LUMNUVO-793717 format. One line per 8 residues: number of its first residue (from 0); for each residue x, y, z of N, C-alpha, C. Coordinates in Angstrom, 1 decimal, m for minus. Example, Ala and Ser with C-alpha at 12.3 -4.5 7.8 and 13.67 -1.06 7.14 Angstrom:
! residues 2
0> 13.2,m5.7,7.8,12.3,m4.5,7.8,13.2,m3.3,7.8  12.8,m2.2,7.1,13.7,m1.1,7.1,12.9,0.0,7.9 .
! end
This chain:
! residues 83
0> 13.9,7.5,m40.9,14.2,6.9,m39.3,15.3,7.9,m38.4  14.5,7.4,m37.3,15.3,8.5,m35.8,16.8,8.0,m35.9  17.4,8.9,m35.6,19.2,9.1,m35.7,19.6,8.0,m34.9  19.7,6.9,m35.2,20.3,5.6,m34.2,21.4,4.8,m35.7  22.0,4.6,m35.5,22.4,3.5,m36.2,23.1,2.3,m35.5  22.7,1.2,m36.1,22.5,m0.6,m35.0,23.7,m0.7,m34.6  23.7,m0.8,m33.4,25.0,m2.1,m32.9,26.6,m0.8,m33.5  26.1,0.3,m33.7,27.5,1.1,m33.2,28.1,1.7,m32.4 .
8> 27.1,2.2,m31.7,27.9,2.7,m30.0,26.8,1.8,m29.0  27.7,2.3,m27.8,26.5,2.1,m26.4,25.7,3.4,m25.9  25.9,4.5,m26.8,25.7,5.6,m25.6,24.5,5.6,m26.5  24.0,6.0,m27.9,22.4,6.6,m28.6,21.5,5.9,m28.2  20.6,6.3,m28.2,19.3,6.1,m27.7,18.3,7.0,m28.5  16.9,5.9,m29.0,15.8,7.2,m29.1,14.3,6.4,m28.8  13.3,7.2,m28.7,12.4,6.8,m28.1,10.7,7.4,m29.4  10.3,6.2,m29.2,9.3,6.2,m30.0,7.7,6.2,m29.0 .
16> 7.1,6.9,m29.2,6.3,7.2,m28.0,6.7,6.7,m26.5  6.6,6.1,m25.5,6.8,5.3,m24.5,7.9,4.3,m24.8  8.2,3.6,m25.7,9.2,2.7,m26.3,10.5,3.4,m25.9  11.4,2.6,m25.5,13.0,3.2,m25.7,13.6,2.0,m26.5  14.5,2.8,m27.2,15.3,1.4,m27.5,17.0,2.4,m27.4  18.0,1.4,m27.1,19.3,2.1,m26.2,20.1,1.1,m27.2  20.8,1.7,m27.7,22.4,1.0,m28.2,23.0,0.3,m28.3  23.7,m0.8,m28.4,24.4,m0.9,m27.8,25.9,m2.0,m29.0 .
24> 26.7,m2.0,m28.9,27.4,m2.6,m29.4,27.1,m4.3,m30.2  26.7,m4.6,m29.4,26.0,m6.5,m29.4,24.8,m6.6,m29.1  24.0,m6.0,m28.9,22.5,m5.9,m28.5,22.0,m4.4,m28.8  20.2,m4.2,m28.8,19.6,m3.3,m28.8,18.7,m3.4,m27.3  18.8,m2.7,m26.8,17.5,m2.8,m25.3,16.3,m1.8,m25.5  15.2,m2.9,m25.8,14.0,m2.1,m25.9,13.0,m2.5,m24.9  12.8,m1.4,m24.4,11.7,m1.9,m23.2,10.7,m0.3,m23.2  9.5,m0.2,m22.6,8.4,0.6,m22.2,7.4,0.0,m23.2 .
32> 6.7,1.4,m23.4,5.8,0.8,m24.6,5.2,1.0,m25.4  4.6,1.1,m26.7,3.8,1.3,m27.6,2.5,1.2,m28.1  1.8,2.3,m27.7,0.4,1.9,m28.4,0.1,2.5,m29.8  m0.1,1.3,m30.7,0.0,1.5,m32.4,m1.7,1.9,m32.6  m2.0,2.9,m32.6,m3.7,3.1,m32.7,m3.9,3.1,m34.1  m5.0,3.0,m34.1,m5.8,2.8,m35.9,m6.0,4.2,m36.3  m4.9,4.7,m36.6,m5.4,6.0,m36.9,m3.6,6.9,m37.6  m3.4,8.3,m37.9,m2.7,8.4,m38.6,m1.6,8.7,m38.0 .
40> m2.0,8.8,m36.5,m0.4,9.1,m35.2,0.1,7.8,m35.2  m0.9,6.4,m35.1,m0.3,5.4,m34.8,0.2,4.7,m36.3  0.1,5.2,m37.6,0.6,5.0,m38.7,1.8,5.4,m38.4  2.3,6.8,m38.0,3.1,7.6,m38.1,4.5,6.5,m36.8  3.6,6.6,m35.9,4.6,5.6,m35.4,4.9,4.2,m35.5  4.1,3.9,m36.3,4.1,2.2,m37.0,5.5,2.4,m37.9  5.7,3.8,m38.7,6.3,3.4,m40.0,8.1,3.8,m39.1  7.9,4.6,m37.7,8.8,4.9,m37.3,10.2,3.5,m36.7 .
48> 9.0,2.7,m36.1,9.2,1.5,m35.6,9.5,0.6,m36.4  9.2,0.6,m37.9,9.4,m0.1,m38.7,10.8,0.4,m39.4  11.2,1.5,m39.8,12.5,2.5,m39.9,13.9,1.9,m39.0  13.4,1.5,m37.6,14.5,0.9,m36.7,14.6,m0.1,m36.8  13.6,m0.8,m37.0,13.3,m2.5,m37.0,14.6,m2.9,m38.4  14.0,m2.7,m39.5,14.5,m3.0,m40.6,16.5,m2.1,m41.2  16.1,m1.2,m40.1,17.8,m0.7,m39.9,18.7,m1.8,m39.1  17.9,m2.7,m38.4,18.8,m3.2,m37.2,18.8,m5.0,m38.3 .
56> 17.9,m5.3,m38.7,17.7,m6.4,m39.8,19.0,m6.5,m41.0  18.8,m4.8,m41.2,20.1,m4.7,m42.2,21.4,m5.0,m41.8  21.5,m4.5,m40.5,22.8,m4.3,m39.7,23.0,m6.1,m39.6  22.6,m6.7,m39.1,22.3,m8.2,m38.7,22.9,m8.7,m39.8  22.1,m8.9,m41.2,22.2,m9.5,m42.2,23.4,m9.0,m43.0  23.9,m7.7,m42.7,25.1,m7.5,m43.3,26.8,m8.0,m42.9  26.5,m8.5,m41.2,27.6,m8.8,m40.7,27.6,m10.3,m40.9  29.0,m10.6,m41.9,29.5,m11.9,m42.3,30.0,m12.7,m40.9 .
64> 30.1,m12.3,m39.8,30.9,m12.9,m38.8,30.2,m12.8,m37.7  28.8,m12.7,m38.0,27.4,m12.6,m36.9,27.9,m14.2,m35.9  27.7,m14.1,m34.8,28.0,m15.3,m34.2,26.4,m15.8,m33.9  26.4,m17.3,m33.7,25.8,m18.0,m33.8,24.8,m17.5,m32.0  25.4,m16.6,m31.1,24.8,m16.2,m29.9,25.7,m15.2,m29.3  25.1,m14.1,m28.8,25.8,m13.3,m27.8,25.8,m13.6,m26.2  27.2,m13.6,m25.3,27.0,m14.1,m23.9,25.8,m12.9,m23.3  25.3,m13.4,m22.5,24.1,m12.0,m21.7,25.3,m11.4,m21.0 .
72> 24.8,m10.0,m20.8,25.4,m8.7,m20.0,26.1,m9.3,m18.8  27.1,m8.8,m18.6,27.4,m9.0,m17.0,26.7,m8.5,m16.6  26.5,m9.4,m15.3,25.8,m8.2,m13.8,26.9,m7.4,m13.3  26.1,m6.3,m12.9,26.8,m4.9,m12.6,27.2,m5.3,m10.7  28.2,m5.4,m10.9,28.5,m5.2,m8.8,28.2,m4.2,m8.1  27.3,m4.2,m7.1,27.2,m3.4,m6.0,28.2,m2.5,m5.6  27.5,m1.4,m5.4,28.2,m0.1,m5.1,28.2,0.5,m3.2  29.1,0.4,m2.7,28.8,1.3,m1.6,28.2,2.1,m1.4 .
80> 27.3,1.7,m0.5,26.6,4.0,m0.6,27.3,4.7,0.3  27.7,5.6,m0.2,28.8,7.0,0.5,27.8,7.7,1.3  26.6,7.8,1.6,26.1,8.1,2.3,26.0,7.5,3.9 .
! end
């Protein structure tokens, strides 16, 4: 599995193909795209994705204090352009 412990920090990120997965304490953000082709390369990518998702599921299932839902992310304020 690529090196990322789910929900351990707010800084780890991995890429599988063009799919980005960013770690967070309360959510894993996934964006981009991933083509799982019917060949050995597609199989390798599918195995990487499977390993990451299995680790996420294991982390969630192992949390006895798992809430029903987390609040949506806070909207970032605007910053005045310094230029």
